[in-house]
C-alpha positions in Angstrom: -0.1 0.1 0.0 2.8 2.2 1.2 5.0 1.5 -2.1 1.2 2.2 -4.4 1.5 5.3 -3.1 5.0 6.3 -2.8 4.4 5.4 -6.9 1.4 7.3 -7.1 3.5 10.5 -5.9 6.5 9.8 -8.3 3.9 9.6 -10.9 2.7 13.0 -9.8 5.6 14.5 -9.3 7.4 13.6 -12.7 3.9 14.6 -14.8 4.6 18.3 -12.6 7.6 18.4 -13.9 6.8 17.2 -17.9 4.4 20.2 -17.2 6.6 23.0 -15.8 8.8 22.1 -18.7 6.3 22.1 -21.4 5.4 25.6 -19.9 8.8 26.7 -19.9 9.8 25.7 -23.3 6.5 27.6 -24.5 7.4 30.8 -22.7 10.9 30.8 -24.2 10.5 30.0 -27.2 7.8 32.7 -27.0 10.8 35.1 -25.8 12.6 33.6 -29.0 9.8 34.6 -30.7 9.7 38.9 -29.7 13.4 38.3 -30.3 13.4 37.4 -33.5 10.6 39.9 -33.9 12.5 42.5 -32.4 15.6 41.6 -34.2 14.3 41.3 -37.8 12.1 43.7 -37.9 13.2 46.8 -35.7 13.2 48.5 -38.9 9.1 48.7 -38.9 9.6 51.3 -36.2 10.4 54.4 -39.0 8.1 53.2 -41.0 5.5 53.0 -38.6 6.7 56.8 -37.5 6.2 57.5 -41.8 3.0 56.2 -42.0 1.1 57.9 -38.7 3.9 61.1 -38.9 4.5 63.4 -36.3 3.0 66.6 -35.3 4.1 70.3 -35.4 3.9 71.2 -32.1 6.2 68.0 -30.7 8.0 68.1 -33.6 9.6 71.4 -33.5 10.9 70.2 -30.2 11.9 66.9 -30.0 14.1 68.2 -33.6 15.3 70.8 -31.7 14.0 73.3 -34.7 12.4 75.7 -32.8 15.6 76.8 -31.2 17.4 76.0 -34.7 16.0 78.3 -36.9 14.5 80.9 -33.7 10.7 80.0 -35.2 8.0 82.2 -33.0 4.7 79.9 -32.5 2.2 79.3 -30.3 0.1 77.0 -29.4 -4.3 76.8 -28.9 -6.8 74.5 -27.1 -7.3 72.3 -30.4 -3.3 72.1 -31.0 -2.5 69.5 -28.4 -4.3 66.8 -30.5 -2.7 63.2 -29.2 -3.1 61.0 -32.6 -1.0 60.7 -34.8 -0.8 63.9 -37.4 -0.7 61.8 -41.4 -2.9 62.2 -43.1 -4.9 65.1 -41.6 -8.3 63.0 -39.8 -10.3 66.6 -39.9 -9.5 67.0 -43.6 -10.4 63.0 -44.1 -13.5 62.8 -42.7 -14.8 66.3 -43.9 -13.9 66.5 -47.4 -16.1 62.4 -47.4 -18.8 63.2 -45.4 -18.8 66.8 -48.1 -18.6 64.9 -51.7 -21.7 63.4 -52.1 -23.1 67.3 -51.2 -20.9 68.6 -53.6 -21.8 65.6 -56.3 -25.8 66.1 -55.2 -25.4 70.0 -55.6 -23.5 70.4 -58.4 -26.1 68.1 -60.4 -29.4 69.6 -58.9 -27.5 73.2 -60.3 -26.6 71.9 -63.6 -30.4 70.6 -64.1 -32.1 73.8 -63.2 -29.6 76.3 -65.0 -27.7 74.5 -67.4 -24.6 76.9 -67.2 -21.2 74.9 -66.6 -20.0 78.7 -64.4 -22.8 78.2 -61.7 -21.5 73.9 -61.7 -17.9 75.1 -61.7 -18.7 77.4 -58.3 -20.2 74.6 -56.2 -16.8 72.3 -56.8 -14.2 75.8 -56.4 -16.5 76.4 -53.1 -16.2 72.8 -51.6 -12.3 73.1 -52.3 -12.3 76.7 -51.7 -13.9 75.3 -48.3 -11.3 71.9 -47.7 -8.4 74.5 -48.2 -10.1 76.6 -44.9 -10.3 73.7 -43.4 -6.8 73.2 -44.0 -4.7 76.1 -43.1 -6.6 76.2 -39.9 -5.1 72.9 -39.4 -2.0 74.3 -39.9 -2.8 77.7 -38.4 -3.0 75.5 -34.9 0.4 73.6 -35.0 -1.9 70.5 -35.6 -0.6 69.6 -38.7 1.7 69.7 -41.5 0.7 71.2 -45.2 1.5 67.7 -46.7 -0.8 65.6 -43.9 -3.4 68.2 -44.3 -2.7 67.7 -48.6 -2.9 63.7 -47.9 -5.7 64.2 -45.6 -8.5 65.7 -48.4 -6.8 63.8 -50.9 -8.0 60.8 -49.4 -11.5 62.4 -47.8 -11.6 63.0 -51.7 -11.5 59.1 -52.6 -13.5 57.6 -49.7 -16.7 60.3 -50.3 -16.2 58.9 -54.3 -16.0 55.2 -53.3 -18.9 54.8 -50.3 -21.1 57.0 -52.3 -21.1 54.4 -54.8 -21.5 51.5 -52.8 -24.2 52.8 -49.8 -24.9 49.8 -47.7 -28.4 50.4 -46.8 -29.7 47.5 -47.8 -27.2 45.4 -45.9 -28.3 43.1 -42.7 -28.1 44.1 -39.5 -24.8 41.5 -38.9 -22.7 43.6 -41.8 -22.8 46.9 -39.2 -22.1 44.4 -36.2 -19.6 43.1 -37.8 -18.1 46.2 -38.9 -18.3 47.4 -35.7 -16.7 44.7 -33.9 -13.7 44.7 -36.9 -13.4 48.2 -35.9 -13.1 47.4 -31.8 -10.8 44.2 -32.6 -8.7 45.5 -35.5 -7.6 47.9 -33.6 -6.4 46.1 -30.3 -4.7 43.6 -33.1 -2.6 46.1 -33.8 -1.6 48.1 -31.0 -0.9 44.4 -29.0 1.2 43.6 -32.0 2.6 46.8 -32.2 3.6 46.4 -28.6 4.8 42.5 -29.9 7.4 43.9 -32.2 8.8 47.0 -29.6 7.4 49.9 -30.7 5.2 51.6 -28.4 1.8 52.7 -29.6 1.4 55.6 -27.4 4.6 57.4 -28.4 2.4 60.1 -29.6 0.5 60.9 -26.5 3.8 60.7 -24.6 4.6 63.6 -27.2 1.5 65.6 -27.1 2.1 65.7 -22.8 5.5 66.8 -23.2 5.6 69.7 -25.3 1.6 70.8 -25.0 2.0 74.4 -23.5 -1.1 73.6 -21.2 -1.7 69.9 -19.7 -5.6 70.7 -19.6 -5.8 70.9 -23.7 -4.5 67.2 -23.9 -7.7 66.0 -23.8 -9.0 61.5 -23.5 -11.5 62.7 -27.1 -8.1 62.8 -28.8 -6.8 59.5 -28.0 -6.7 57.0 -30.9 -9.0 54.6 -29.3 -11.6 57.5 -29.1 -11.4 57.2 -32.7 -11.5 54.3 -33.1 -14.8 54.0 -30.7 -16.1 56.6 -32.2 -16.4 55.2 -35.7 -17.1 51.9 -34.5 -20.2 53.7 -32.6 -21.0 55.4 -36.0 -21.0 51.9 -37.9 -23.6 49.8 -35.2 -25.7 53.0 -34.7 -26.2 53.3 -38.7 -27.0 49.5 -38.5 -29.4 50.2 -36.0 -31.2 53.1 -38.0 -31.7 51.4 -41.3 -33.2 48.7 -39.4 -35.5 50.5 -37.6 -39.5 51.4 -37.8 -39.1 55.2 -37.7 -36.8 54.6 -40.2 -38.9 53.0 -42.3 -41.3 55.4 -41.9 -39.0 58.4 -43.3 -36.9 56.5 -46.2 -39.8 56.9 -48.7 -40.6 60.3 -47.5 -40.9 63.8 -49.6 -39.4 66.7 -48.8 -39.7 70.3 -50.2 -36.3 71.8 -50.8 -36.4 74.2 -47.6 -37.5 71.0 -46.0 -33.8 70.2 -46.1 -32.4 72.9 -44.9 -34.3 72.6 -42.3 -33.1 69.1 -41.6 -29.6 70.0 -41.9 -29.9 72.6 -39.6 -32.1 70.7 -36.9 -29.1 68.1 -37.6 -26.3 70.3 -36.8 -27.7 71.7 -34.3 -28.5 68.4 -32.3 -25.3 67.1 -33.0 -23.7 70.5 -31.6 -25.9 70.1 -28.2 -25.0 66.0 -28.1 -21.1 67.3 -28.2 -21.3 69.8 -25.7 -22.4 67.2 -23.3 -19.4 66.1 -21.2 -18.3 62.6 -20.4 -16.5 61.7 -17.2 -12.9 61.6 -18.1 -12.0 59.6 -14.7 -12.2 56.4 -15.7 -11.1 55.8 -19.0 -13.0 52.8 -19.5 -16.1 54.2 -18.9 -15.4 57.3 -20.9 -14.7 55.0 -24.3 -18.0 53.2 -23.5 -19.9 56.1 -23.3 -18.6 57.4 -26.1 -19.3 54.5 -28.5 -22.7 54.8 -26.8 -23.0 58.4 -28.1 -21.7 58.1 -31.5 -23.8 55.4 -31.9 -26.5 58.3 -31.6 -25.7 60.5 -34.2 -26.8 57.6 -37.2 -30.3 58.0 -35.8 -30.7 62.0 -34.9 -29.7 63.1 -38.4 -31.3 59.6 -40.6 -34.3 58.6 -38.9 -35.4 61.5 -36.1 -34.8 64.5 -37.9 -37.0 63.4 -41.2 -39.2 61.6 -39.2 -40.2 65.7 -37.3 -40.6 66.9 -40.5 -42.5 63.9 -41.7 -44.8 64.9 -39.0 -44.7 68.8 -39.9 -45.9 67.8 -43.4 -48.1 65.5 -42.7 -51.0 65.8 -45.6 -48.5 67.8 -47.7 -47.2 66.6 -51.3 -44.4 67.8 -52.1 -41.6 67.6 -54.1 -39.0 65.1 -53.6 -35.6 66.7 -52.1 -32.6 65.0 -54.1 
């Protein structure tokens, strides 16, 4: 009996030793893989930095250009964005959002006037506005001119491609998958960069170091805030186009002035929602609420505001708003 117990204890000990050895080998091999990645792919650090881009307000300090060239510039409350600078997100998103508006407006004016001059005016206004947006980003030291140009070009391409592929007939799971891919993809990229020895928070570190006013370094400018914002918009769009309210207003016909009213009311509501502060004491809570807030935006613009206009115009027969 004693012999069996001793044999069992010996077997258990051997099994434990084998398990420990297996885990040790697994961890060791994992470290070896990390070592190889860092040794062979360290050149990717420069590649990532060139893709993401510096921001002027911290580059001029890190590079020594401020003292070397005797530059005299100042920062503003909107300067200290913490994400990488290339391409300009403001220019890209604004350009993409206004591109369908440009196409619709120019088409409408051409049909009404048959004047190439009037048609060209719309296009010129678009580029003048985008130039103003770009200059404002350079003025506050948030971007370099080449980052602004890259943002405008990317915005035009996105607006052109996406306006031709509107996912209004997609199933709800398409939007769920899109939102999930954004969140999971960003997390995967974050940990992959850490795995190959690149600090994904390098831009936050520079922003905190060189921003002239610490209060200007806001959580809503963090890179993951943009991810939760886009993921929230994607899921919110899916919820909106599959909502009963949207199905009611989808075929609604509006007058031209009602289109303007819809735009004005949408902008007012979105700005009001933007001014509602989110708690910044706990990062995860901020990101969750930021996701939820941005999921509401499509519902307001696409369903709620048109629904209000429909109720105001009930019983009227009006031409369709193109």
